[in-house]
N, C-alpha and C positions, 0 to 999 in steps of 0.2 A: 494604496498598499499593493505590493506585488502578490501575484498568485500564479500557481501552475496547475494545469489539469493533467492528471496521470491516468492512463488506461491500464487496468490491472486484469490479470487472469488469476483467479484464486482457486486453490486446491484445499478445500476443507477436510477435516478428519485426517490430517497428515500426522506423521510421527513427530514432527517438530514445527516450531514457528520459525520461518525463515523467508528471506527474500532470495529467490533462486537465481534470477537473471532475466534477460529479455527473451520473450517468446512471441515472435510475429508482430513486433511493434508494441506489445503490452508487457508490463513488468509482472513476472510470475511471482506470486506470494503464496507460501504454504502456511496454513494455520492448523493447530490441533483441534480447535473448536468445531463442533458440529454445526451445520447450517440450519439451526433451529432457533427460533425466537430472537434472531439477530445476533446470536453469539459469535458466529464466524465474522460478521461485519465488524463487530466491536474488536475482535482479535486482530483483524486487518489494520484497524486504526492504531491499535497499540503497537503492532510491529512496525508500521511506517513511522509513527512518532518517534520510537526509539532509534530507528535507523537514521532518521533525518535530524535527530537531536532537537525535536520540537515538542511543545505541549500537545496533548491529544486534541484539545479544542481547536488547534490550527488545521485539522484535517477533517474535511466534510465529504461524506459519501453523496455524490450527486445523482448517480443512477446505478442500477444493477443490484438493488436491495435483495432480490431473490435469484440472482443469476451469478454464475461464476465469472462473467465479464462485468467489470465494474469501472466506474469513473469516479475518481476522487479529486477534490480540489485541495491543494496545499496552499494555505494562506501564509503570507509573510516571507516567502522565498520565490525568487524568479526561477525560470526553467534552467538557466545555466548553473545556478547553485545546486538545485535539486539533482540535476544530472551528474554534477561533479561529486556530490556526496554519495550518490548511488554507485558511481563508478569506483570510488575509493572503497566502498563497502564490498563490492563484488570482486575487486581485485585481490582481496585479502585471502 
């Protein structure tokens, strides 16, 4: 099965949940949740799953549990498809 590793830069406690764009090679994601008890990490998974039209279980946080810089694995989609879906989302 195909998978893609994405590097994220997360901004917790933002005014909205959104994928903002690319920031120095990382995908910038804003979430309203506070970085307490894994709430921001869970919110990141929800935002990515919705944006990529995938179930939440297809997204795994590989590193950065307590950092703003995170690495997530997208299961079931190759990098070309992930980048195309993100490009379509960001161009709207």
